C-alpha positions in Angstrom: 272.8 45.9 47.7 276.3 45.2 46.9 276.8 43.9 43.5 279.9 41.5 43.1 281.9 42.2 39.8 281.9 39.1 37.8 283.1 40.7 34.7 285.9 38.3 34.0 283.6 35.4 34.4 281.1 36.7 32.1 283.9 37.5 29.6 285.3 33.8 29.6 281.7 32.4 29.3 281.1 34.5 26.2 284.4 33.7 24.7 284.1 29.8 25.4 280.2 29.6 24.3 280.8 28.9 20.9 283.7 26.5 21.3 281.9 24.5 23.6 278.9 24.2 21.7 280.8 22.9 18.7 282.6 20.3 21.0 279.1 19.3 22.6 277.9 18.4 19.1 281.0 16.5 18.3 280.7 14.8 21.8 277.2 13.7 20.8 278.0 12.6 17.2 280.8 10.4 18.6 278.8 9.0 21.1 276.1 8.2 19.0 278.4 6.7 16.5 280.2 4.8 19.1 276.8 3.1 20.3 274.9 2.7 16.8 278.1 1.2 15.2 278.6 -1.7 17.3 280.7 -3.7 14.8 283.1 -0.9 14.4 286.7 -1.9 14.7 288.7 -1.9 17.9 290.8 0.8 16.4 287.6 3.0 15.4 286.2 2.3 18.7 289.2 3.5 20.7 289.3 6.7 18.6 285.8 7.7 19.3 286.6 6.7 23.0 289.7 9.0 23.3 287.9 11.8 21.4 284.8 11.6 24.2 287.5 11.7 26.9 289.4 14.7 25.3 286.1 16.7 25.0 284.9 15.9 28.3 288.5 17.1 29.7 287.8 20.3 28.2 284.3 20.7 29.7 286.1 19.7 33.0 288.6 22.4 32.3 285.9 25.0 31.9 284.1 24.5 34.9 287.6 24.6 36.8 288.3 28.0 34.9 285.0 29.3 35.7 285.2 28.4 39.2 288.7 30.2 39.6 287.4 33.4 37.9 284.2 33.3 39.7 284.7 35.9 42.8 282.0 34.6 45.0 283.0 31.0 44.6 280.6 29.9 47.1 277.8 31.3 45.0 279.0 29.9 41.9 279.5 26.4 43.5 276.0 26.3 44.9 274.5 27.6 41.4 276.5 25.2 39.4 275.7 22.0 41.2 274.6 20.4 38.1 277.6 21.4 36.2 279.8 19.9 38.8 277.7 16.3 38.6 277.7 16.5 34.9 281.6 16.8 35.0 282.4 14.5 37.8 279.8 11.5 37.3 280.9 10.5 33.9 284.6 10.0 35.3 283.5 6.7 36.8 283.7 4.1 34.2 280.4 2.4 35.6 278.5 5.7 35.2 279.5 6.4 31.4 276.1 6.6 30.3 276.1 9.6 32.3 278.5 11.3 29.9 275.5 12.9 28.0 274.7 15.0 30.8 277.7 17.0 29.9 276.5 17.7 26.4 272.9 18.3 27.6 274.0 20.9 30.0 276.5 22.7 27.4 273.6 22.8 24.8 270.9 24.1 27.2 273.4 27.0 28.5 274.1 27.7 24.9 270.5 28.2 23.6 268.2 28.3 26.5 268.6 32.2 26.9 267.8 32.6 23.2 264.7 30.5 22.9 263.1 30.5 26.3 260.7 33.3 25.5 259.6 30.9 22.8 258.3 28.2 25.5 257.0 25.9 23.1 260.2 25.8 20.6 262.2 25.4 23.6 260.5 22.6 25.2 260.1 20.8 22.0 264.0 20.9 21.1 264.7 20.0 24.9 262.2 16.8 24.6 263.7 15.7 21.3 267.3 16.1 22.6 266.6 14.4 26.0 264.9 11.4 24.2 267.4 11.0 21.7 270.3 10.9 24.3 268.3 8.7 26.7 267.8 6.3 23.9 271.4 6.1 23.2 272.4 5.6 26.7 269.8 3.0 27.5 270.9 1.1 24.4 274.6 1.6 25.3 273.7 0.4 28.9 271.4 -3.0 27.9 272.2 -4.3 24.8 274.8 -6.8 25.7 273.3 -8.0 28.7 271.8 -11.7 28.2 268.4 -10.9 29.5 268.1 -7.4 27.7 264.7 -6.3 26.2 266.5 -3.4 24.7 268.9 -4.4 22.1 268.3 -2.0 19.1 267.9 1.8 18.7 264.3 1.3 17.7 263.7 -0.7 21.1 265.4 2.0 22.8 263.5 4.9 21.0 260.2 3.1 21.7 261.1 2.7 25.6 262.2 6.2 25.7 258.8 7.4 24.2 256.5 5.4 26.4 259.0 6.3 29.6 259.2 10.1 28.9 255.2 10.3 28.4 254.7 8.2 31.6 252.7 5.6 29.6 255.0 2.7 30.7 253.7 -0.1 28.3 256.1 -2.5 30.1 257.1 -4.4 26.9 260.5 -3.0 27.1 262.4 -2.6 30.1 266.0 -1.9 31.6 267.5 -5.1 33.4 271.1 -3.4 34.0 271.3 -1.0 37.0 272.9 1.7 34.4 269.8 1.3 32.4 267.8 1.8 35.5 269.4 4.9 36.4 268.9 6.1 33.0 265.1 5.4 33.3 265.1 7.1 36.6 266.7 10.2 35.4 264.2 10.0 32.3 261.1 9.5 34.5 261.6 12.5 36.4 262.8 14.3 33.5 259.5 13.4 31.6 257.4 14.7 34.5 259.1 18.0 34.5 258.7 18.5 30.9 255.1 17.5 30.9 254.5 20.0 33.5 256.0 22.7 31.5 254.0 21.7 28.6 250.8 21.7 30.7 251.9 25.0 32.0 252.6 26.4 28.5 249.1 25.4 27.3 247.4 27.0 30.4 249.4 30.1 30.0 248.6 30.2 26.4 245.0 29.8 27.2 244.9 32.3 29.7 246.6 34.8 27.5 244.1 34.2 24.8 241.3 34.7 27.1 242.6 37.7 28.5 242.8 39.0 25.3 239.4 38.4 24.4 238.2 39.7 27.6 240.1 42.6 26.8 238.7 43.0 23.3 234.9 42.9 24.7 235.8 45.4 27.6 237.4 47.8 25.0 234.3 47.2 22.8 231.8 47.9 25.6 233.8 51.1 26.8 233.5 52.5 23.0 230.0 51.6 22.8 229.3 53.5 25.9 231.2 56.4 24.6 229.3 56.6 21.8 225.9 56.3 23.5 227.2 59.1 26.1 228.0 61.3 22.7 224.6 60.5 21.3 222.9 61.4 24.5 224.6 64.7 24.7 223.7 65.3 20.9 219.9 64.6 21.6 220.1 66.9 24.8 221.5 69.8 22.6 218.9 69.2 20.2 216.2 69.3 22.6 217.5 72.2 24.3 217.8 74.2 21.0 214.1 73.3 20.1 212.6 74.3 23.5 214.3 77.8 23.2 212.9 78.3 19.5 210.1 80.5 19.2 206.7 79.1 18.2 207.9 75.5 19.2 
């Protein structure tokens, strides 16, 4: 089947990989500072906001460049819909809490291929990263609402833990539509993560059991081979005794 040459796109992605990873870390740090330091001066808050939008702009330019370099643009577009949503949705002021989708996508693109074979490490890292980002996002959306039950990072972290594990005590809950949007995304993500964890454990158990079964089968084959060897030696010894004179 004819393969489309996407070498220009591959070269761009390799060159942009480390710079985008660094910018994603800067993005996450600036967002966390802005959310956690609620009493920062207007000047500092404005500087952090400018930094966030500049980094977001770089991510948007990266997507545009990759789309331009892609030979099969339809295939690229359909395969990178999440990239598009991560770039477009945070541009709407009311959806500012979704800005972290961008950094999650970039960090996942950077590290997924390197640790995916160590599924346990990958799932643990993704869970921690999603949990931290969800806590920041829901705190950013909720804390200034008069009826908010999530007003500190501790409240947000507890709510995230009970939500992502699908326990849902109900002592902390979002009251704004932005917070509920974060909750909906976290619920879906939590179910997906639990599914991956369950599948990983099941796969590990199957692998271990297969190894045990393989060891038992190998031991049985070795035992049968030794028995056949002993029988052959006994048959040879019997034949020798029968042919000896006077026996």
